[in-house]
C-alpha positions as CSV (number, residue, x, y, z in Angstrom):
1,M,192.5,155.0,360.4
2,P,193.8,157.2,358.1
3,S,198.1,157.2,357.5
4,E,200.8,159.4,356.6
5,A,203.4,156.8,356.3
6,A,203.0,156.4,352.3
7,P,203.2,159.6,349.8
8,F,199.5,159.2,349.6
9,R,196.9,158.8,352.3
10,T,195.3,155.3,353.2
11,V,192.6,154.0,354.4
12,H,191.4,150.7,356.8
13,G,188.8,149.2,356.4
14,Q,186.2,148.3,359.6
15,A,184.5,144.6,360.3
16,K,180.5,145.3,360.1
17,D,178.3,142.3,361.0
18,L,175.0,142.8,359.1
19,G,173.2,139.9,360.7
20,G,172.7,136.4,360.0
21,G,177.1,135.9,359.8
22,F,177.2,138.3,356.7
23,T,179.9,141.0,358.0
24,V,181.3,143.5,355.8
25,R,184.3,145.9,355.1
26,R,183.1,149.6,355.7
27,L,185.7,152.3,354.6
28,L,183.5,154.6,354.9
29,P,182.7,157.2,357.1
30,Q,185.1,156.5,359.3
31,A,186.8,158.9,361.7
32,G,189.4,161.5,359.9
33,H,187.9,160.7,356.4
34,R,183.8,160.9,355.7
35,S,183.9,161.0,352.0
36,V,185.9,161.0,348.4
37,G,184.0,163.0,346.0
38,P,180.0,162.2,346.2
39,F,180.8,158.6,348.1
40,V,179.6,159.0,351.5
41,F,179.5,155.2,352.3
42,F,181.8,152.5,350.9
43,D,181.1,148.3,351.8
44,H,182.9,145.6,350.7
45,M,181.1,142.4,350.7
46,G,182.6,139.3,351.6
47,P,183.9,137.6,349.6
48,L,181.9,135.1,351.6
49,D,181.5,131.2,350.2
50,G,178.8,129.6,351.8
51,I,175.6,127.9,350.9
52,G,172.8,130.1,349.5
53,Q,170.2,130.9,352.5
54,R,167.9,133.5,353.4
55,E,169.9,134.1,356.5
56,H,172.0,137.0,354.6
57,D,168.6,138.2,353.4
58,V,168.6,142.2,354.0
59,R,164.6,143.0,354.5
60,P,162.8,146.3,353.3
61,H,164.4,148.9,354.6
62,P,164.6,153.1,354.0
63,H,166.9,155.5,352.2
64,I,166.6,159.3,351.9
65,G,168.9,161.6,350.2
66,L,171.4,159.5,348.2
67,C,171.9,156.9,345.3
68,T,172.9,153.3,346.2
69,L,175.6,152.1,343.4
70,T,175.9,148.1,343.7
71,Y,178.7,146.1,341.9
72,L,178.9,142.4,342.5
73,F,182.1,140.2,341.2
74,A,180.5,136.7,341.8
75,G,177.2,135.4,343.3
76,A,173.1,137.4,342.9
77,M,171.1,139.1,344.5
78,M,167.4,140.0,343.9
79,H,166.4,143.4,344.2
80,R,162.9,144.6,345.0
81,D,161.9,148.1,346.1
82,S,159.3,150.8,346.5
83,T,159.1,152.2,343.1
84,G,157.9,148.6,342.0
85,A,161.7,147.4,340.3
86,V,162.5,143.6,340.5
87,Q,166.2,143.1,339.0
88,R,168.1,140.1,339.4
89,I,172.0,141.8,340.6
90,E,175.1,139.6,338.7
91,P,178.5,140.3,338.5
92,G,179.7,143.3,336.0
93,A,176.2,144.8,335.8
94,V,175.7,148.5,337.4
95,N,173.0,149.3,339.4
96,L,172.1,152.5,341.0
97,M,168.9,153.5,343.1
98,T,168.6,157.2,343.6
99,A,166.8,157.2,347.0
100,G,165.5,161.2,347.2
101,Q,162.6,162.0,349.2
102,G,162.5,158.5,350.2
103,V,162.6,155.0,349.0
104,V,162.2,151.3,350.7
105,H,164.2,148.1,348.8
106,S,165.1,144.4,350.3
107,E,167.9,142.8,348.5
108,R,167.2,138.7,349.0
109,T,169.3,135.6,347.7
110,P,167.5,134.4,344.9
111,E,165.5,131.2,344.6
112,D,167.3,128.9,342.3
113,L,170.3,129.6,344.9
114,I,168.6,129.0,347.9
115,G,170.5,125.3,349.2
116,Q,173.3,125.8,346.4
117,P,177.1,126.2,347.1
118,V,177.4,130.4,346.4
119,Q,180.1,132.9,347.1
120,T,178.7,136.6,347.7
121,H,181.1,139.1,346.3
122,G,181.1,143.0,345.9
123,L,180.8,146.6,346.8
124,Q,177.6,148.9,347.9
125,L,178.6,152.5,347.8
126,W,176.2,155.5,348.6
127,L,176.8,158.9,346.8
128,A,174.8,162.1,348.4
129,L,173.1,163.2,345.8
130,P,172.9,167.3,345.6
131,R,170.8,169.4,347.7
132,S,168.8,170.5,344.5
133,H,167.7,166.7,343.7
134,E,167.6,165.4,348.1
135,E,164.1,165.4,347.2
136,V,163.5,164.0,343.7
137,P,161.1,160.8,343.1
138,A,163.2,157.4,343.8
139,S,163.9,155.7,341.1
140,F,165.8,152.9,339.8
141,E,168.1,152.2,336.9
142,H,170.2,149.0,335.6
143,L,173.0,149.0,333.3
144,A,174.2,145.2,331.9
145,A,177.9,144.0,331.4
146,D,177.4,144.4,327.7
147,R,176.4,148.2,327.9
148,L,179.6,149.4,329.5
149,P,182.5,151.3,327.9
150,N,185.3,148.1,328.3
151,I,188.7,150.2,327.0
152,A,192.1,148.1,326.3
153,H,194.5,150.7,327.3
154,G,198.4,149.0,326.9
155,G,198.2,146.0,329.0
156,A,195.2,147.2,331.0
157,R,191.3,146.9,330.5
158,I,189.1,149.9,332.1
159,R,185.5,149.1,332.2
160,V,183.9,152.7,332.6
161,L,181.0,152.5,335.5
162,A,180.3,155.7,335.7
163,G,181.2,159.0,334.9
164,E,184.3,159.3,332.3
165,A,187.9,158.3,331.4
166,F,190.0,157.5,328.3
167,G,187.2,159.5,325.9
168,E,184.6,157.0,326.9
169,R,181.5,157.9,329.3
170,S,179.1,155.7,331.2
171,P,175.6,155.9,330.2
172,L,174.5,155.9,333.8
173,T,172.4,158.7,334.6
174,L,173.9,161.1,337.7
175,P,173.4,164.5,338.8
176,M,176.6,165.1,340.0
177,Q,180.4,164.5,338.8
178,T,181.1,161.0,339.7
179,L,184.1,158.6,338.8
180,Y,183.8,154.8,338.8
181,L,186.1,152.6,337.2
182,D,187.2,149.1,337.2
183,L,190.6,148.4,336.1
184,R,192.4,145.3,335.4
185,L,195.4,144.7,334.8
186,A,198.2,142.4,333.3
187,P,201.2,141.3,335.7
188,G,203.5,143.7,335.7
189,A,201.3,146.1,333.6
190,S,201.2,150.0,334.2
191,V,198.6,152.4,333.4
192,R,198.6,156.0,334.0
193,L,195.7,157.9,335.3
194,P,195.2,161.3,334.4
195,R,193.4,163.8,336.6
196,L,189.9,162.4,336.3
197,A,188.0,164.3,338.9
198,P,188.1,166.5,342.1
199,E,188.9,163.9,344.6
200,V,189.7,160.2,343.8
201,A,190.1,156.8,345.4
202,L,191.7,153.7,344.8
203,Y,190.8,149.9,346.4
204,A,192.0,146.5,345.3
205,P,189.3,144.0,346.2
206,D,191.5,141.1,346.4
207,T,195.5,141.5,345.3
208,P,198.2,144.0,345.9
209,F,199.1,146.7,343.3
210,V,201.4,149.1,343.1
211,L,200.6,153.1,343.1
212,D,203.1,155.7,342.2
213,G,206.3,153.1,343.1
214,Q,204.6,152.2,346.3
215,P,203.1,149.1,347.3
216,V,199.5,149.3,348.2
217,A,197.4,145.8,350.1
218,A,194.8,144.5,349.6
219,R,191.4,145.9,350.6
220,V,193.6,149.1,351.3
221,M,191.9,152.3,350.3
222,A,194.5,154.7,348.5
223,L,194.2,158.7,348.6
224,P,196.3,159.9,345.8
225,D,197.1,162.8,344.2
226,A,193.8,163.9,342.4
227,N,196.1,165.6,339.6
228,G,197.2,162.0,338.2
229,C,198.7,158.9,339.1
230,T,200.1,155.4,337.7
231,V,198.8,152.0,338.6
232,S,200.6,148.8,338.2
233,A,200.4,145.2,338.7
234,P,203.0,143.7,340.7
235,P,205.2,141.4,338.9
236,G,204.1,137.8,337.7
237,A,200.7,138.8,339.2
238,P,197.4,140.3,337.9
239,A,195.5,143.4,339.9
240,Q,192.3,144.5,340.0
241,V,191.6,148.0,341.3
242,M,188.8,150.1,341.7
243,V,188.7,153.6,341.2
244,L,186.1,156.4,342.5
245,G,185.7,160.0,343.1
246,G,184.1,163.0,341.5
247,E,183.0,166.4,343.1
248,P,182.6,166.4,346.7
249,P,178.6,167.2,348.1
250,D,178.0,170.6,347.7
251,G,178.1,171.4,351.8
252,P,177.8,169.0,355.1
253,R,176.1,165.9,355.2
254,H,174.5,164.4,357.8
255,L,174.6,160.5,358.1
256,W,172.4,158.6,360.4
257,W,171.2,155.0,360.1
258,N,170.2,154.8,356.3
259,F,169.1,158.1,355.7
260,V,171.5,160.8,354.3
261,S,170.6,164.6,354.5
262,S,172.0,168.0,354.4
263,R,169.5,168.8,357.1
264,R,169.3,167.2,360.5
265,E,165.5,167.9,361.0
266,R,165.0,166.0,357.6
267,I,167.0,162.8,359.0
268,E,164.1,163.1,362.0
269,Q,161.4,163.5,359.5
270,A,162.2,160.3,357.8
271,V,163.2,158.5,361.3
272,A,159.4,159.3,362.5
273,D,157.9,158.5,359.0
274,W,159.6,154.6,359.1
275,E,158.5,154.0,362.6
276,A,154.8,155.3,361.6
277,D,154.7,153.4,358.6
278,R,154.7,156.3,356.0
279,F,157.1,155.3,354.1
280,P,156.2,153.7,350.8
281,Q,155.9,149.6,350.9
282,V,157.9,147.2,348.7
283,P,155.3,145.2,346.7
284,S,154.4,141.4,347.9
285,D,157.6,141.9,351.0
286,T,156.1,143.4,354.0
287,E,158.6,142.5,356.1
288,R,160.4,145.5,357.6
289,I,163.9,146.1,359.2
290,P,162.7,148.4,362.6
291,A,165.0,151.9,362.9
292,P,167.6,151.4,365.5
293,P,167.0,153.9,369.0
294,W,167.1,157.7,367.8
295,R,170.1,159.3,369.0
296,P,171.0,162.8,367.2
297,P,174.0,162.6,364.0
298,K,177.2,164.1,364.8
299,A,177.8,167.1,362.9
300,P,179.2,166.4,359.5
């Protein structure tokens, strides 16, 4: 739950079992804090060490009205979707799937990792599409790590995954203002983040860091003043901090299962379409995750 103990708010994650023993830490949405900029869903996957196995596969399932943004720190997954996209997702690359009017996708363990020691670690985020783009055709965009700006700034390196920072812009295509940075700090180093977006959050997947002189534990989302903040690594230890934010959605959003929409009736239609097998299919992947029992989403 959000806390007012520090000069900035914090949000703590909740464990969610996705099946097969694969547990994620979910920070958005939750009571009291449903979004940061356009980001309406935030899952931290792992780190999970084990043997690559089919039990961790995510079978085909549908989305509407959102973009998924996948970024791995370790491991690999094979993405397939109903647009025909087939993409191996590996650390450092950015992968954006725009659901729009409807898409189905799966995320599976690559064949060469079955039975092999593997660590799975990364973030999967959802962004609410603007109302003008909620019904666009589905699409998929992959940006390899070497296509992303990588800025040296004092004792920090800043990778611009989405949006613009420090004079560099990511080539990722998004229809709304979005900020997503991977900030790596040398031990004791600091960087001043100016006002980069109307709403901003910081999250360290593994290491504690210091925000405006106050310590922040790993795996806790910090919500500083969007007008600017100073981010530091503790003395004697490096830090990795993900920075995300942007312009909030243009009006309330309903979230239910894998669907996001400004209209509840659109989600009801998506549920009916999935149950009636009216969504497009993932080529060569005929499995499917059934929808849970329908319950109207809470008012946003």
